[in-house]
C-alpha positions in Angstrom: -43.3 -64.7 19.5 -43.5 -64.7 15.7 -40.3 -62.3 15.6 -38.7 -65.4 17.8 -39.5 -68.4 15.6 -38.0 -66.4 12.3 -35.1 -65.5 14.0 -35.1 -69.5 14.4 -35.8 -69.8 11.2 -33.4 -67.8 9.9 -30.6 -69.4 12.5 -31.9 -72.8 11.2 -31.8 -72.5 7.6 -27.8 -71.1 8.0 -26.9 -73.7 10.3 -28.4 -76.2 7.9 -27.1 -74.5 4.8 -23.0 -74.6 6.6 -23.6 -78.1 7.1 -26.3 -79.7 4.7 -23.1 -82.1 3.4 -22.4 -83.4 6.9 -25.9 -83.9 8.2 -27.0 -86.0 5.2 -23.7 -87.9 5.1 -25.0 -88.6 8.7 -28.4 -89.8 8.2 -27.2 -92.4 5.6 -26.9 -91.1 2.4 -24.8 -92.6 -0.3 -22.2 -91.6 -2.7 -25.2 -92.3 -4.9 -28.0 -90.6 -2.7 -26.0 -87.6 -1.8 -26.7 -85.5 -4.8 -30.0 -85.8 -4.7 -30.3 -85.5 -0.7 -28.5 -81.9 -1.1 -30.8 -80.6 -3.7 -33.5 -81.7 -1.4 -32.5 -80.3 1.4 -31.6 -77.1 -0.5 -35.0 -76.2 -1.7 -35.9 -77.6 1.7 -33.6 -75.2 3.8 -35.0 -72.2 2.6 -38.2 -72.9 3.0 -37.6 -73.1 6.5 -38.7 -70.4 8.4 -42.5 -71.2 6.4 -42.3 -74.6 8.3 -41.9 -73.3 11.1 -44.1 -70.8 11.1 -46.8 -73.2 10.2 -46.0 -75.8 12.6 -45.9 -73.0 15.5 -49.4 -71.5 14.2 -51.1 -75.3 13.7 -50.4 -75.7 17.7 -51.8 -72.4 19.1 -54.7 -72.7 17.2 -55.0 -76.2 18.7 -54.2 -75.0 21.7 -57.5 -72.5 21.8 -59.4 -75.4 21.4 -59.6 -75.4 17.7 -58.7 -79.2 16.9 -61.1 -79.5 13.6 -59.0 -76.2 12.4 -55.7 -77.9 12.6 -56.9 -81.0 11.6 -57.4 -79.4 8.3 -54.4 -77.1 8.3 -51.9 -80.8 8.3 -55.0 -82.3 5.5 -55.1 -79.9 3.6 -51.4 -79.5 3.7 -51.1 -82.8 3.1 -53.1 -83.4 0.0 -51.4 -80.4 -2.0 -48.4 -82.0 -1.7 -50.0 -85.5 -3.0 -50.8 -83.5 -5.8 -47.9 -81.4 -6.7 -45.3 -84.3 -5.6 -46.4 -85.8 -9.5 -46.9 -82.6 -11.2 -43.9 -81.6 -10.1 -41.4 -84.2 -10.3 -43.6 -85.7 -13.6 -45.3 -83.3 -15.5 -42.6 -80.6 -14.9 -39.8 -82.9 -15.4 -38.2 -81.3 -11.8 -37.4 -84.5 -10.2 -36.6 -84.6 -6.7 -36.6 -80.2 -6.8 -40.2 -80.7 -7.4 -40.8 -82.5 -4.5 -39.0 -80.1 -2.9 -40.7 -77.2 -3.2 -44.2 -79.1 -3.4 -43.0 -79.9 0.3 -42.3 -75.9 0.9 -45.0 -74.5 -1.1 -48.3 -77.3 1.1 -46.2 -76.0 4.3 
């Protein structure tokens, strides 16, 4: 099961990198935001495998009857992202790339 998730993560990452600019234009990026969106998506795509494993494992935890544990894993990730975003964006001056890194780490 885990190998299948990794395979899909790799496939989605490759497809994402190939079509990332087209996808962003389709979702409404403008000439003013495309460079920021490309920076964010490029970093986020690198973390796709981690995101898929995280989502899959959380569903597995919930289905085993441990809803509180599943809820806590989501809550920890959300709080971690809230803490890391301003740290990376403003303190470390990483801008949108910092937000993307914070999101991947939080997953």
